[in-house]
C-alpha positions in Angstrom: -6.0 -24.2 -20.7 -2.9 -23.5 -19.4 0.1 -22.6 -22.2 1.9 -25.3 -20.4 0.9 -28.0 -17.7 3.0 -29.8 -15.3 1.6 -32.9 -14.3 1.8 -34.1 -10.9 5.3 -35.8 -10.3 6.8 -34.7 -13.1 9.9 -32.8 -12.5 10.7 -29.9 -15.6 13.2 -27.2 -16.9 11.0 -24.4 -18.6 13.1 -22.1 -20.3 13.0 -19.0 -23.0 9.3 -19.9 -23.2 6.4 -17.7 -24.4 3.2 -18.1 -23.0 0.7 -15.9 -24.1 -3.2 -15.1 -24.6 -3.8 -18.6 -22.9 -8.0 -19.3 -21.0 -5.7 -20.3 -18.0 -2.3 -20.1 -16.9 0.5 -19.0 -18.8 2.0 -21.8 -16.7 0.5 -24.4 -14.5 1.2 -27.0 -11.9 -1.2 -29.2 -10.6 -1.2 -30.6 -7.3 1.4 -33.3 -6.2 2.9 -34.9 -3.5 6.3 -33.6 -4.1 7.9 -32.5 -7.3 10.0 -29.7 -8.5 10.4 -27.4 -11.8 13.0 -24.1 -12.7 11.4 -21.6 -14.9 14.1 -19.5 -16.6 13.8 -16.7 -18.6 10.3 -17.2 -19.7 7.6 -14.6 -21.2 4.3 -14.6 -19.9 1.8 -12.4 -21.8 -1.9 -11.4 -21.2 -2.9 -14.8 -20.0 -6.4 -15.1 -18.6 -5.9 -16.3 -15.4 -2.3 -16.1 -13.5 0.9 -16.2 -15.4 2.2 -19.1 -13.1 -0.5 -20.5 -10.8 1.3 -23.6 -8.3 -0.9 -25.9 -6.6 0.3 -28.2 -3.1 3.5 -30.0 -3.3 5.6 -28.2 -5.7 9.4 -26.3 -5.3 9.6 -23.7 -7.7 12.7 -21.6 -8.9 11.9 -18.7 -11.2 15.0 -16.4 -12.6 14.6 -14.0 -15.0 11.0 -14.6 -15.9 9.0 -11.2 -17.1 4.9 -11.6 -16.8 2.6 -8.7 -18.4 -1.1 -8.6 -18.1 -2.9 -5.6 -19.3 -6.1 -6.0 -17.0 -8.1 -8.6 -15.2 -8.5 -9.4 -11.7 -6.8 -12.4 -10.6 -2.9 -12.5 -9.3 -0.2 -12.6 -11.6 1.2 -15.9 -9.7 -0.2 -17.9 -6.9 1.6 -20.5 -4.4 -0.6 -22.9 -2.8 -0.3 -23.9 1.4 2.4 -26.5 1.2 4.4 -25.3 -2.0 7.2 -22.7 -2.2 9.0 -20.7 -4.5 12.5 -19.1 -4.9 12.3 -16.0 -6.9 15.0 -14.2 -8.5 15.1 -11.1 -11.0 12.0 -11.4 -12.2 9.5 -8.9 -13.1 5.4 -9.2 -12.6 3.7 -6.2 -14.2 -0.2 -6.1 -14.2 -3.1 -8.4 -11.8 -5.5 -6.1 -10.4 -5.8 -8.1 -7.1 -2.2 -8.5 -6.5 1.6 -9.8 -7.9 1.7 -12.6 -5.6 -0.9 -14.3 -3.6 0.6 -16.5 -0.9 0.0 -19.5 1.3 2.9 -21.1 1.0 6.5 -19.8 0.9 8.3 -17.6 -0.9 11.8 -16.4 -1.0 12.5 -13.5 -3.5 15.3 -11.5 -4.5 15.9 -8.7 -6.7 12.7 -8.5 -8.4 10.3 -6.2 -9.4 6.0 -5.9 -8.5 4.2 -3.5 -10.7 0.5 -2.4 -10.1 -0.7 -0.3 -13.0 -2.0 2.0 -10.3 -3.2 2.2 -7.5 -6.8 1.2 -6.4 -8.7 3.2 -4.0 -11.5 1.1 -2.9 -12.9 -2.2 -4.0 -10.9 -5.7 -3.7 -7.1 -6.2 -2.3 -4.7 -4.2 -4.2 -1.4 -5.4 -3.4 2.4 -6.1 -4.7 2.0 -9.5 -2.4 -0.7 -11.1 -0.3 0.8 -13.3 2.4 -2.2 -15.4 3.5 -2.7 -16.8 7.4 0.3 -19.7 7.7 2.8 -18.4 4.8 6.1 -17.1 4.9 7.3 -14.4 2.4 11.4 -13.5 2.9 11.8 -10.1 0.4 15.1 -8.6 -0.3 16.3 -6.4 -2.6 12.8 -6.1 -5.0 10.8 -3.0 -6.1 6.9 -2.4 -5.3 5.0 0.5 -7.5 1.8 0.8 -8.2 -0.1 -0.6 -5.7 -2.5 0.4 -3.1 -0.1 -1.6 -0.7 2.9 -3.2 -1.3 2.5 -5.9 1.1 -0.5 -7.3 2.8 0.0 -10.0 5.5 -2.0 -11.9 8.2 -1.0 -14.4 10.3 2.2 -14.9 8.6 5.8 -14.6 8.9 7.0 -11.3 7.0 11.1 -10.2 6.0 11.4 -7.6 4.2 15.0 -6.0 3.3 17.0 -3.5 1.3 13.8 -3.0 -1.2 12.4 0.3 -2.4 8.6 0.9 -2.1 7.4 3.7 -4.4 3.3 5.1 -5.0 1.4 3.1 -2.5 -2.0 5.0 -2.0 -2.0 4.5 1.5 0.1 2.7 4.0 2.9 0.6 2.2 2.6 -2.3 4.7 -0.5 -4.1 6.6 0.8 -6.5 8.9 -2.3 -8.4 10.5 -1.5 -11.0 13.3 2.5 -11.1 12.8 4.3 -13.7 13.9 7.2 -12.5 16.7 9.9 -12.7 13.7 7.9 -10.5 11.2 10.8 -7.7 10.4 10.9 -4.7 8.4 14.5 -3.8 7.7 16.9 -1.6 5.5 14.2 -0.5 3.2 13.4 2.8 1.1 10.1 4.5 0.9 9.2 7.3 -1.5 6.2 9.6 0.2 4.3 12.4 -1.4 5.2 13.8 1.7 5.0 14.2 5.3 3.2 12.1 7.4 3.8 8.7 5.5 2.7 5.5 7.8 5.7 2.5 7.5 3.1 -0.3 8.7 -0.3 -0.7 10.1 -0.7 -3.6 12.4 -2.5 -5.1 15.0 0.3 -6.2 17.2 3.1 -3.9 16.8 5.3 -5.5 19.4 5.9 -8.2 17.2 7.3 -6.0 13.9 10.7 -5.2 14.2 11.6 -2.1 12.0 15.0 -0.5 12.0 17.1 1.0 9.5 14.5 2.2 6.8 14.5 5.5 4.9 11.8 7.6 3.8 12.1 9.8 1.0 10.2 12.6 -0.4 10.0 12.8 -4.6 12.7 15.1 -4.3 14.9 12.6 -2.5 14.5 14.9 1.3 14.4 12.3 3.7 10.9 12.9 5.6 9.9 11.6 9.4 7.5 8.3 9.3 4.5 9.1 11.3 3.8 7.2 14.4 2.1 3.6 14.3 
């Protein structure tokens, strides 16, 4: 069972709650034609499946929430097609597959996506997993401990003014990107020279400018051409 379940058509404000060790989600939203919810300063700890699960029809605003899961494959946050989330100053720690798995719309600012450690093989291991048809805007955020910070396929991605650290492979995988995909003004920490900013089958559709590549000693390094 979910710690807090939101029913069809019921608008809600959920503030200051502790949802811990629930069998499914910490906070769950069932499919609805249209509804809204504000998540404010909640703590979501070691829930068995997702910390926040959003089905179709919801418009979620999440501010100042902190979530942690010690182990387990499911993502920390799932956003279904036909729903959206605006995320501000949130912290998500854990999720073997992803911090955020998004099939809808996500607008993110000032948030942290922290994996326990980059995984070399097996299923996806990414900070944000953007599914086909999704839109993901990220500004001023932090990624650490993932094989890839963002992995996207046939989706629109905007990444700006963020810090990406300790990716095992290339930080960004952008397959079949939309023409408006942009990677602008970010900082990437590298173990050494030869970092590849992104991998894509359509590099002509990706705008990348003003990004900075730093070794762990903070010396600037040159990126490798895609």
